[in-house]
DRENDO-1510 file (C-alpha; in Angstrom, 1 decimal, always signed):
<recs>
REC; n; res; u; v; w
REC; 1; UNK; +39.6; -91.9; -97.1 .
REC; 2; UNK; +43.4; -91.4; -97.1 .
REC; 3; UNK; +44.5; -88.5; -99.3 .
REC; 4; UNK; +46.4; -89.6; -102.4 .
REC; 5; UNK; +49.5; -87.7; -103.5 .
REC; 6; UNK; +49.3; -86.0; -106.8 .
REC; 7; UNK; +52.5; -87.5; -108.1 .
REC; 8; UNK; +51.4; -91.0; -107.1 .
REC; 9; UNK; +49.9; -93.4; -109.7 .
REC; 10; UNK; +47.0; -94.0; -107.3 .
REC; 11; UNK; +45.8; -90.5; -107.9 .
REC; 12; UNK; +45.4; -91.1; -111.6 .
REC; 13; UNK; +43.9; -94.5; -111.4 .
REC; 14; UNK; +41.6; -93.7; -108.4 .
REC; 15; UNK; +38.4; -93.4; -110.6 .
REC; 16; UNK; +39.2; -96.8; -112.2 .
REC; 17; UNK; +39.7; -98.4; -108.8 .
REC; 18; UNK; +36.4; -97.0; -107.5 .
REC; 19; UNK; +34.4; -98.2; -110.5 .
REC; 20; UNK; +36.1; -101.7; -110.4 .
REC; 21; UNK; +35.4; -102.1; -106.7 .
REC; 22; UNK; +31.7; -101.3; -107.2 .
REC; 23; UNK; +31.3; -104.4; -109.4 .
REC; 24; UNK; +33.7; -106.6; -107.4 .
REC; 25; UNK; +36.7; -106.7; -109.8 .
REC; 26; UNK; +39.1; -104.5; -107.9 .
REC; 27; UNK; +42.8; -105.1; -108.3 .
REC; 28; UNK; +43.7; -104.2; -104.7 .
REC; 29; UNK; +47.2; -104.8; -103.5 .
REC; 30; UNK; +46.1; -106.5; -100.3 .
REC; 31; UNK; +45.4; -110.3; -100.1 .
REC; 32; UNK; +41.9; -111.3; -99.4 .
REC; 33; UNK; +40.9; -113.5; -96.5 .
REC; 34; UNK; +38.6; -116.4; -97.0 .
REC; 35; UNK; +35.6; -114.3; -95.9 .
REC; 36; UNK; +36.7; -111.5; -98.2 .
REC; 37; UNK; +36.9; -113.9; -101.2 .
REC; 38; UNK; +33.4; -115.2; -100.5 .
REC; 39; UNK; +32.1; -111.6; -100.3 .
REC; 40; UNK; +33.9; -110.7; -103.5 .
REC; 41; UNK; +32.5; -113.7; -105.5 .
REC; 42; UNK; +29.0; -113.1; -104.0 .
REC; 43; UNK; +29.3; -109.5; -105.2 .
REC; 44; UNK; +30.3; -110.7; -108.6 .
REC; 45; UNK; +27.4; -113.1; -108.9 .
REC; 46; UNK; +25.0; -110.3; -108.0 .
REC; 47; UNK; +26.5; -108.1; -110.7 .
REC; 48; UNK; +26.2; -110.9; -113.4 .
REC; 49; UNK; +22.7; -111.6; -112.3 .
REC; 50; UNK; +21.8; -107.9; -112.6 .
REC; 51; UNK; +23.1; -107.8; -116.2 .
REC; 52; UNK; +21.3; -111.1; -116.9 .
REC; 53; UNK; +18.1; -109.6; -115.6 .
REC; 54; UNK; +18.2; -107.2; -118.5 .
REC; 55; UNK; +19.8; -109.3; -121.2 .
REC; 56; UNK; +17.5; -112.4; -121.0 .
REC; 57; UNK; +14.1; -110.5; -121.0 .
REC; 58; UNK; +15.3; -108.4; -124.0 .
REC; 59; UNK; +16.3; -111.6; -125.9 .
REC; 60; UNK; +12.8; -112.9; -125.1 .
REC; 61; UNK; +11.2; -109.7; -126.4 .
REC; 62; UNK; +13.0; -110.0; -129.7 .
REC; 63; UNK; +12.1; -113.7; -130.0 .
REC; 64; UNK; +8.4; -113.0; -129.3 .
REC; 65; UNK; +8.3; -110.0; -131.7 .
REC; 66; UNK; +10.5; -111.5; -134.4 .
REC; 67; UNK; +10.1; -109.6; -137.6 .
REC; 68; UNK; +9.2; -106.3; -135.9 .
REC; 69; UNK; +12.0; -103.9; -137.1 .
REC; 70; UNK; +11.2; -101.3; -134.5 .
REC; 71; UNK; +11.6; -103.7; -131.7 .
REC; 72; UNK; +14.8; -105.0; -133.2 .
REC; 73; UNK; +16.4; -101.5; -133.6 .
REC; 74; UNK; +15.1; -100.3; -130.2 .
REC; 75; UNK; +16.3; -103.3; -128.2 .
REC; 76; UNK; +19.0; -104.7; -130.4 .
REC; 77; UNK; +21.7; -102.1; -129.6 .
REC; 78; UNK; +21.0; -102.5; -125.8 .
REC; 79; UNK; +21.2; -106.3; -126.1 .
REC; 80; UNK; +24.5; -106.1; -127.9 .
REC; 81; UNK; +26.0; -103.7; -125.3 .
REC; 82; UNK; +24.9; -105.9; -122.4 .
REC; 83; UNK; +26.1; -109.0; -124.1 .
REC; 84; UNK; +29.5; -107.3; -124.6 .
REC; 85; UNK; +29.6; -106.4; -120.9 .
REC; 86; UNK; +28.8; -109.9; -119.7 .
REC; 87; UNK; +31.4; -111.4; -121.9 .
REC; 88; UNK; +34.1; -108.9; -120.8 .
REC; 89; UNK; +33.2; -109.3; -117.2 .
REC; 90; UNK; +33.5; -113.1; -117.3 .
REC; 91; UNK; +36.7; -112.9; -119.2 .
REC; 92; UNK; +38.3; -110.4; -116.9 .
REC; 93; UNK; +37.4; -112.6; -113.9 .
REC; 94; UNK; +38.8; -115.6; -115.6 .
REC; 95; UNK; +42.1; -113.8; -116.3 .
REC; 96; UNK; +42.2; -112.1; -112.9 .
REC; 97; UNK; +45.7; -113.4; -111.9 .
REC; 98; UNK; +47.2; -112.3; -115.2 .
REC; 99; UNK; +45.6; -108.9; -114.8 .
REC; 100; UNK; +47.0; -108.5; -111.3 .
REC; 101; UNK; +50.6; -109.3; -112.6 .
REC; 102; UNK; +50.1; -106.7; -115.3 .
REC; 103; UNK; +48.8; -104.2; -112.7 .
REC; 104; UNK; +51.9; -104.7; -110.5 .
REC; 105; UNK; +54.2; -104.2; -113.5 .
REC; 106; UNK; +52.5; -100.9; -114.4 .
REC; 107; UNK; +53.0; -99.7; -110.9 .
REC; 108; UNK; +56.6; -100.7; -111.0 .
REC; 109; UNK; +57.1; -98.8; -114.3 .
REC; 110; UNK; +55.6; -95.7; -112.8 .
REC; 111; UNK; +58.8; -95.4; -110.6 .
REC; 112; UNK; +61.1; -95.7; -113.6 .
REC; 113; UNK; +61.9; -92.0; -113.3 .
REC; 114; UNK; +62.4; -89.8; -110.2 .
REC; 115; UNK; +63.1; -86.5; -112.0 .
REC; 116; UNK; +60.0; -84.2; -112.0 .
REC; 117; UNK; +60.6; -83.1; -115.6 .
REC; 118; UNK; +61.0; -86.7; -116.8 .
REC; 119; UNK; +57.9; -87.8; -114.9 .
REC; 120; UNK; +55.8; -85.3; -116.8 .
REC; 121; UNK; +56.3; -87.5; -119.9 .
REC; 122; UNK; +53.9; -90.2; -118.6 .
REC; 123; UNK; +52.0; -88.1; -116.1 .
REC; 124; UNK; +50.4; -86.3; -119.0 .
REC; 125; UNK; +49.0; -89.5; -120.4 .
REC; 126; UNK; +47.9; -90.6; -117.0 .
REC; 127; UNK; +46.0; -87.3; -116.5 .
REC; 128; UNK; +44.2; -87.8; -119.9 .
REC; 129; UNK; +43.2; -91.3; -118.7 .
REC; 130; UNK; +41.8; -89.9; -115.5 .
REC; 131; UNK; +39.8; -87.2; -117.3 .
REC; 132; UNK; +38.5; -89.6; -120.0 .
REC; 133; UNK; +37.4; -92.0; -117.3 .
REC; 134; UNK; +35.3; -89.4; -115.5 .
REC; 135; UNK; +33.9; -88.0; -118.8 .
REC; 136; UNK; +32.8; -91.2; -120.4 .
REC; 137; UNK; +31.3; -92.6; -117.2 .
REC; 138; UNK; +29.3; -89.4; -116.9 .
REC; 139; UNK; +28.0; -90.0; -120.5 .
REC; 140; UNK; +27.0; -93.5; -119.4 .
REC; 141; UNK; +25.2; -92.3; -116.4 .
REC; 142; UNK; +23.4; -89.7; -118.5 .
REC; 143; UNK; +22.2; -92.4; -120.8 .
REC; 144; UNK; +20.6; -94.4; -117.9 .
REC; 145; UNK; +19.1; -91.3; -116.4 .
REC; 146; UNK; +17.6; -90.2; -119.8 .
REC; 147; UNK; +16.0; -93.6; -120.3 .
REC; 148; UNK; +14.7; -93.6; -116.7 .
REC; 149; UNK; +13.3; -90.0; -116.9 .
REC; 150; UNK; +11.5; -90.5; -120.1 .
REC; 151; UNK; +9.8; -93.7; -118.7 .
REC; 152; UNK; +9.0; -91.9; -115.4 .
REC; 153; UNK; +7.4; -88.9; -117.3 .
REC; 154; UNK; +5.1; -91.3; -119.2 .
REC; 155; UNK; +4.2; -93.0; -115.9 .
REC; 156; UNK; +3.1; -89.7; -114.2 .
REC; 157; UNK; +1.3; -88.4; -117.3 .
REC; 158; UNK; -0.8; -91.6; -117.4 .
REC; 159; UNK; -1.5; -91.5; -113.7 .
REC; 160; UNK; -2.7; -87.9; -113.8 .
REC; 161; UNK; -4.6; -88.0; -117.0 .
REC; 162; UNK; -8.3; -88.8; -117.2 .
REC; 163; UNK; -8.3; -90.5; -120.5 .
REC; 164; UNK; -5.6; -93.1; -119.8 .
REC; 165; UNK; -7.5; -96.3; -120.8 .
REC; 166; UNK; -5.7; -96.6; -124.1 .
REC; 167; UNK; -2.3; -95.7; -122.7 .
REC; 168; UNK; +0.4; -98.2; -121.6 .
REC; 169; UNK; +3.1; -97.8; -119.1 .
REC; 170; UNK; +6.7; -98.2; -120.3 .
REC; 171; UNK; +9.8; -99.4; -118.4 .
REC; 172; UNK; +13.1; -97.6; -119.0 .
REC; 173; UNK; +14.2; -100.5; -121.2 .
REC; 174; UNK; +11.8; -102.6; -123.3 .
REC; 175; UNK; +11.7; -106.2; -122.0 .
REC; 176; UNK; +9.3; -109.2; -121.9 .
REC; 177; UNK; +8.9; -111.0; -118.6 .
REC; 178; UNK; +6.3; -113.5; -119.8 .
REC; 179; UNK; +3.6; -111.7; -117.8 .
REC; 180; UNK; +1.9; -108.4; -117.6 .
REC; 181; UNK; +3.8; -106.0; -115.4 .
REC; 182; UNK; +1.9; -102.8; -116.3 .
REC; 183; UNK; -0.3; -103.0; -113.2 .
REC; 184; UNK; +0.7; -101.7; -109.8 .
REC; 185; UNK; +2.7; -102.7; -107.8 .
REC; 186; UNK; +4.4; -105.0; -110.3 .
REC; 187; UNK; +5.3; -102.1; -112.5 .
REC; 188; UNK; +6.9; -100.1; -109.8 .
REC; 189; UNK; +8.9; -103.1; -108.6 .
REC; 190; UNK; +10.1; -103.9; -112.1 .
REC; 191; UNK; +10.9; -100.2; -112.7 .
REC; 192; UNK; +13.1; -100.0; -109.7 .
REC; 193; UNK; +14.8; -103.3; -110.3 .
REC; 194; UNK; +15.5; -102.4; -113.9 .
REC; 195; UNK; +17.0; -99.0; -112.9 .
REC; 196; UNK; +19.3; -100.6; -110.3 .
REC; 197; UNK; +20.4; -103.3; -112.8 .
REC; 198; UNK; +21.0; -100.7; -115.5 .
REC; 199; UNK; +23.2; -98.6; -113.1 .
REC; 200; UNK; +25.2; -101.6; -112.0 .
REC; 201; UNK; +25.7; -102.7; -115.6 .
REC; 202; UNK; +26.7; -99.2; -116.7 .
REC; 203; UNK; +29.2; -99.0; -113.9 .
REC; 204; UNK; +30.7; -102.4; -114.6 .
REC; 205; UNK; +30.9; -101.7; -118.4 .
REC; 206; UNK; +32.7; -98.4; -118.0 .
REC; 207; UNK; +34.9; -99.8; -115.3 .
REC; 208; UNK; +36.3; -102.4; -117.7 .
REC; 209; UNK; +36.4; -100.0; -120.7 .
REC; 210; UNK; +38.2; -97.2; -118.9 .
REC; 211; UNK; +40.6; -99.5; -117.1 .
REC; 212; UNK; +41.7; -101.0; -120.4 .
REC; 213; UNK; +42.0; -97.5; -121.9 .
REC; 214; UNK; +44.0; -96.3; -118.9 .
REC; 215; UNK; +46.4; -99.2; -119.1 .
REC; 216; UNK; +47.1; -98.5; -122.8 .
REC; 217; UNK; +47.8; -94.8; -122.0 .
REC; 218; UNK; +50.2; -95.7; -119.1 .
REC; 219; UNK; +52.1; -98.0; -121.5 .
REC; 220; UNK; +52.2; -95.2; -124.1 .
REC; 221; UNK; +53.6; -92.9; -121.3 .
REC; 222; UNK; +56.5; -95.2; -120.8 .
REC; 223; UNK; +57.4; -95.0; -124.5 .
REC; 224; UNK; +57.2; -91.2; -124.1 .
REC; 225; UNK; +59.6; -91.4; -121.2 .
REC; 226; UNK; +62.1; -93.3; -123.5 .
REC; 227; UNK; +61.7; -90.5; -126.0 .
REC; 228; UNK; +62.6; -87.9; -123.3 .
REC; 229; UNK; +65.7; -89.9; -122.3 .
REC; 230; UNK; +66.9; -90.2; -125.9 .
REC; 231; UNK; +66.4; -86.5; -126.6 .
REC; 232; UNK; +68.3; -85.7; -123.4 .
REC; 233; UNK; +71.2; -87.8; -124.6 .
REC; 234; UNK; +71.2; -86.0; -127.9 .
REC; 235; UNK; +71.2; -82.6; -126.4 .
REC; 236; UNK; +74.1; -83.4; -124.0 .
REC; 237; UNK; +76.2; -85.2; -126.6 .
REC; 238; UNK; +75.7; -82.3; -129.1 .
REC; 239; UNK; +76.8; -79.7; -126.6 .
REC; 240; UNK; +80.0; -81.5; -125.4 .
REC; 241; UNK; +83.1; -80.5; -127.2 .
REC; 242; UNK; +85.6; -83.4; -127.3 .
REC; 243; UNK; +88.2; -84.9; -129.6 .
REC; 244; UNK; +87.5; -87.5; -132.4 .
REC; 245; UNK; +87.9; -90.5; -130.2 .
REC; 246; UNK; +86.0; -89.3; -127.2 .
REC; 247; UNK; +83.2; -87.2; -128.7 .
REC; 248; UNK; +80.7; -88.2; -126.0 .
REC; 249; UNK; +79.9; -87.8; -122.4 .
REC; 250; UNK; +81.1; -90.5; -120.0 .
REC; 251; UNK; +77.6; -91.6; -119.1 .
REC; 252; UNK; +76.3; -91.8; -122.7 .
REC; 253; UNK; +76.8; -95.5; -122.9 .
REC; 254; UNK; +75.0; -96.1; -119.6 .
REC; 255; UNK; +72.1; -93.9; -120.7 .
REC; 256; UNK; +71.8; -95.8; -124.0 .
REC; 257; UNK; +71.8; -99.1; -122.2 .
REC; 258; UNK; +69.2; -97.8; -119.8 .
REC; 259; UNK; +67.0; -96.8; -122.8 .
REC; 260; UNK; +67.5; -100.2; -124.5 .
REC; 261; UNK; +66.6; -102.2; -121.4 .
REC; 262; UNK; +63.6; -100.0; -120.5 .
REC; 263; UNK; +62.5; -100.1; -124.2 .
REC; 264; UNK; +62.5; -103.9; -124.1 .
REC; 265; UNK; +60.7; -104.0; -120.8 .
REC; 266; UNK; +57.9; -101.7; -122.1 .
REC; 267; UNK; +57.6; -103.8; -125.3 .
REC; 268; UNK; +57.2; -106.9; -123.2 .
REC; 269; UNK; +54.5; -105.2; -121.1 .
REC; 270; UNK; +52.8; -104.0; -124.4 .
REC; 271; UNK; +52.8; -107.6; -125.6 .
REC; 272; UNK; +51.2; -108.8; -122.3 .
REC; 273; UNK; +48.5; -106.1; -122.6 .
REC; 274; UNK; +47.8; -107.2; -126.2 .
REC; 275; UNK; +47.6; -110.9; -125.3 .
REC; 276; UNK; +45.3; -110.0; -122.4 .
REC; 277; UNK; +43.0; -107.7; -124.3 .
REC; 278; UNK; +42.8; -109.5; -127.7 .
REC; 279; UNK; +39.5; -111.3; -127.1 .
REC; 280; UNK; +37.9; -108.2; -125.6 .
REC; 281; UNK; +39.0; -106.1; -128.6 .
REC; 282; UNK; +37.7; -108.7; -131.0 .
REC; 283; UNK; +34.3; -108.7; -129.4 .
REC; 284; UNK; +34.3; -104.9; -129.4 .
REC; 285; UNK; +35.1; -104.5; -133.1 .
REC; 286; UNK; +32.8; -107.3; -134.0 .
REC; 287; UNK; +29.7; -105.7; -132.4 .
REC; 288; UNK; +30.4; -102.0; -132.6 .
REC; 289; UNK; +29.3; -101.6; -136.2 .
REC; 290; UNK; +26.0; -103.3; -135.4 .
REC; 291; UNK; +25.4; -101.1; -132.3 .
REC; 292; UNK; +26.1; -97.9; -134.3 .
REC; 293; UNK; +23.9; -99.0; -137.2 .
REC; 294; UNK; +20.9; -99.8; -135.0 .
REC; 295; UNK; +21.3; -96.7; -133.0 .
REC; 296; UNK; +21.5; -94.5; -136.1 .
REC; 297; UNK; +18.4; -96.1; -137.5 .
REC; 298; UNK; +16.7; -95.5; -134.2 .
REC; 299; UNK; +17.6; -91.8; -134.4 .
REC; 300; UNK; +16.2; -91.6; -138.0 .
REC; 301; UNK; +13.1; -93.6; -137.4 .
REC; 302; UNK; +11.8; -92.2; -134.2 .
REC; 303; UNK; +8.1; -91.4; -133.5 .
REC; 304; UNK; +8.5; -89.1; -130.6 .
REC; 305; UNK; +11.0; -86.6; -129.2 .
REC; 306; UNK; +11.6; -88.9; -126.3 .
REC; 307; UNK; +12.6; -91.8; -128.6 .
REC; 308; UNK; +14.9; -89.4; -130.5 .
REC; 309; UNK; +16.6; -88.2; -127.3 .
REC; 310; UNK; +17.1; -91.8; -126.1 .
REC; 311; UNK; +18.6; -93.0; -129.4 .
REC; 312; UNK; +20.8; -89.9; -129.7 .
REC; 313; UNK; +22.3; -90.2; -126.2 .
REC; 314; UNK; +22.8; -94.0; -126.7 .
REC; 315; UNK; +24.6; -93.4; -130.0 .
REC; 316; UNK; +26.8; -90.9; -128.2 .
REC; 317; UNK; +27.7; -93.4; -125.5 .
REC; 318; UNK; +28.6; -96.3; -127.8 .
REC; 319; UNK; +30.5; -94.0; -130.1 .
REC; 320; UNK; +32.5; -92.8; -127.0 .
REC; 321; UNK; +33.1; -96.4; -126.1 .
REC; 322; UNK; +34.6; -97.2; -129.5 .
REC; 323; UNK; +36.6; -93.9; -129.6 .
REC; 324; UNK; +38.2; -94.8; -126.2 .
REC; 325; UNK; +39.7; -97.9; -127.7 .
REC; 326; UNK; +40.8; -96.4; -130.9 .
REC; 327; UNK; +42.2; -93.3; -129.3 .
REC; 328; UNK; +44.4; -95.2; -126.8 .
REC; 329; UNK; +45.5; -97.6; -129.5 .
REC; 330; UNK; +46.5; -94.8; -131.8 .
REC; 331; UNK; +48.5; -93.1; -129.1 .
REC; 332; UNK; +50.3; -96.4; -128.4 .
REC; 333; UNK; +51.2; -96.8; -132.1 .
REC; 334; UNK; +52.4; -93.2; -132.4 .
REC; 335; UNK; +54.6; -93.1; -129.3 .
REC; 336; UNK; +56.2; -96.5; -130.0 .
REC; 337; UNK; +57.0; -95.4; -133.6 .
REC; 338; UNK; +58.3; -92.0; -132.5 .
REC; 339; UNK; +61.3; -93.5; -130.7 .
REC; 340; UNK; +62.9; -94.4; -134.0 .
REC; 341; UNK; +62.5; -90.9; -135.3 .
REC; 342; UNK; +63.8; -89.2; -132.2 .
REC; 343; UNK; +66.8; -91.6; -131.9 .
REC; 344; UNK; +67.8; -90.8; -135.5 .
REC; 345; UNK; +67.0; -87.1; -135.7 .
REC; 346; UNK; +67.7; -85.8; -132.1 .
REC; 347; UNK; +70.9; -87.7; -131.4 .
REC; 348; UNK; +74.1; -86.7; -133.2 .
REC; 349; UNK; +75.0; -90.3; -134.0 .
REC; 350; UNK; +77.6; -89.2; -136.5 .
REC; 351; UNK; +79.7; -87.9; -133.6 .
REC; 352; UNK; +79.4; -91.0; -131.5 .
REC; 353; UNK; +81.9; -93.8; -131.5 .
REC; 354; UNK; +81.0; -97.1; -133.3 .
REC; 355; UNK; +80.0; -99.0; -130.2 .
REC; 356; UNK; +77.4; -96.3; -129.3 .
REC; 357; UNK; +76.2; -96.1; -132.9 .
REC; 358; UNK; +75.4; -99.9; -132.8 .
REC; 359; UNK; +73.6; -99.4; -129.5 .
REC; 360; UNK; +71.5; -96.6; -131.0 .
REC; 361; UNK; +70.9; -98.7; -134.1 .
REC; 362; UNK; +69.4; -101.5; -131.9 .
REC; 363; UNK; +66.8; -98.9; -130.6 .
REC; 364; UNK; +66.0; -97.7; -134.0 .
REC; 365; UNK; +65.5; -101.1; -135.6 .
REC; 366; UNK; +63.3; -102.3; -132.8 .
REC; 367; UNK; +61.2; -99.1; -132.7 .
REC; 368; UNK; +60.5; -99.4; -136.5 .
REC; 369; UNK; +58.1; -102.3; -135.6 .
REC; 370; UNK; +55.5; -100.4; -133.7 .
REC; 371; UNK; +53.6; -101.8; -130.7 .
REC; 372; UNK; +49.9; -102.1; -131.2 .
REC; 373; UNK; +46.8; -103.8; -129.8 .
REC; 374; UNK; +44.8; -106.0; -132.1 .
REC; 375; UNK; +41.7; -108.2; -132.1 .
REC; 376; UNK; +42.8; -111.7; -133.0 .
REC; 377; UNK; +45.7; -110.3; -135.1 .
REC; 378; UNK; +43.5; -109.1; -138.0 .
REC; 379; UNK; +42.6; -105.5; -136.9 .
REC; 380; UNK; +44.7; -103.3; -134.8 .
REC; 381; UNK; +43.3; -100.4; -132.8 .
REC; 382; UNK; +43.7; -97.0; -134.4 .
REC; 383; UNK; +41.7; -94.2; -135.8 .
REC; 384; UNK; +41.7; -96.2; -139.0 .
REC; 385; UNK; +39.7; -98.8; -137.2 .
REC; 386; UNK; +37.2; -96.1; -136.2 .
REC; 387; UNK; +36.6; -95.2; -139.8 .
REC; 388; UNK; +36.3; -98.8; -140.8 .
REC; 389; UNK; +33.5; -99.4; -138.2 .
REC; 390; UNK; +31.6; -96.4; -139.4 .
REC; 391; UNK; +32.1; -97.6; -143.0 .
REC; 392; UNK; +30.6; -100.9; -141.9 .
REC; 393; UNK; +27.6; -99.0; -140.6 .
REC; 394; UNK; +27.0; -97.4; -144.1 .
REC; 395; UNK; +27.3; -100.8; -145.8 .
REC; 396; UNK; +24.4; -102.3; -143.8 .
REC; 397; UNK; +22.3; -99.2; -143.4 .
REC; 398; UNK; +20.7; -99.5; -146.9 .
REC; 399; UNK; +19.4; -103.1; -146.4 .
REC; 400; UNK; +18.0; -102.0; -143.0 .
REC; 401; UNK; +16.1; -99.2; -144.6 .
REC; 402; UNK; +14.6; -101.5; -147.3 .
REC; 403; UNK; +13.4; -103.8; -144.6 .
REC; 404; UNK; +11.5; -101.2; -142.6 .
REC; 405; UNK; +7.8; -101.2; -141.8 .
REC; 406; UNK; +5.1; -99.9; -144.1 .
REC; 407; UNK; +5.1; -96.5; -142.4 .
REC; 408; UNK; +8.7; -96.1; -143.3 .
REC; 409; UNK; +8.3; -97.3; -146.8 .
REC; 410; UNK; +5.8; -94.5; -147.5 .
REC; 411; UNK; +8.6; -92.1; -146.5 .
REC; 412; UNK; +11.2; -93.9; -148.5 .
REC; 413; UNK; +11.7; -91.0; -150.8 .
REC; 414; UNK; +13.7; -89.3; -148.1 .
REC; 415; UNK; +16.3; -92.0; -148.3 .
REC; 416; UNK; +17.0; -92.2; -152.0 .
REC; 417; UNK; +20.6; -91.0; -151.4 .
REC; 418; UNK; +21.8; -93.4; -148.7 .
REC; 419; UNK; +25.1; -91.6; -148.4 .
REC; 420; UNK; +23.3; -88.9; -146.5 .
REC; 421; UNK; +22.1; -91.2; -143.8 .
</recs>
């Protein structure tokens, strides 16, 4: 593989490109031939089929065991996550051309500055995006591995135990295929197929999540670059001794116009990102509360240490997923709002001539309306969204406890204070 330069955008988005290429949604710069397109779409069909091979049997399991709260809490959060992934994957494929245009625009924005000090403004956010991508994908892999190991341990214990007549083999994820798969070799085949499908789904899910997060951080980095430019104008203007009529550097006007034009360009890109991601964010916010609630209930109402470990790692993964969105959305809001503060506080506008004051005023007025990413215009991504989702979890935790099985009801005295859940 060709070595990527550290200052290149390809270095920072390399993990995202690898994850996307694995599931057939890569945004490569080259044009595909006919055979390449056939291969890409075949790859995509296999990926969707792999996700469906987990989603459909789990839906059937819930339908067959309707009313069993343990099945609902154990399978429901996985069903919700896989359903999210299938929706996002189909949506991204449907909007592939628009995503490609946005990708090219982000690459173009990366070359907006050539000064190493100015480039640090957005390189920092790009580096955070790279690190977060590697970290959360590792968490996703750990989730699949934990589920697989716990099922494999049960498998070997049963095989090497004499009194195994009353024991049942378990797959990594609970499903119902309509037939008994606990006997060899059906069980081994189902086990391997489920592991492969889970790994493909995990890779595809985090490919989409981290790519969206990285996009938001790259846009935030461009707002940070504008802040750097404006601060530089302020420092130079404040240090230049001139008379009343010419109290500014000759290039102040050009720099202000450059900031205005780049600001408008980045705002347009932020709007494009918002329009592209709105349905995905709506689905994410709509289902995250349900996922967290079911996972927390699974952590509380576990029968074995293995079930507790599985529920805990899954809760960590879906919380990381929601945190990714809210973190990147919060950074975008803060950086877009910060432009107005820096333009007013760091630039000696009182020493500028009227024409430059009006130009600076245009930047301040537009920056007062922050850029944000929302889900169908009713909930924008921020840390406030994160607290709202966890608040939703508390609001539905109490009814879930009251509907638990008889075994749980005998322990209901532990949950008199629902605020401690």
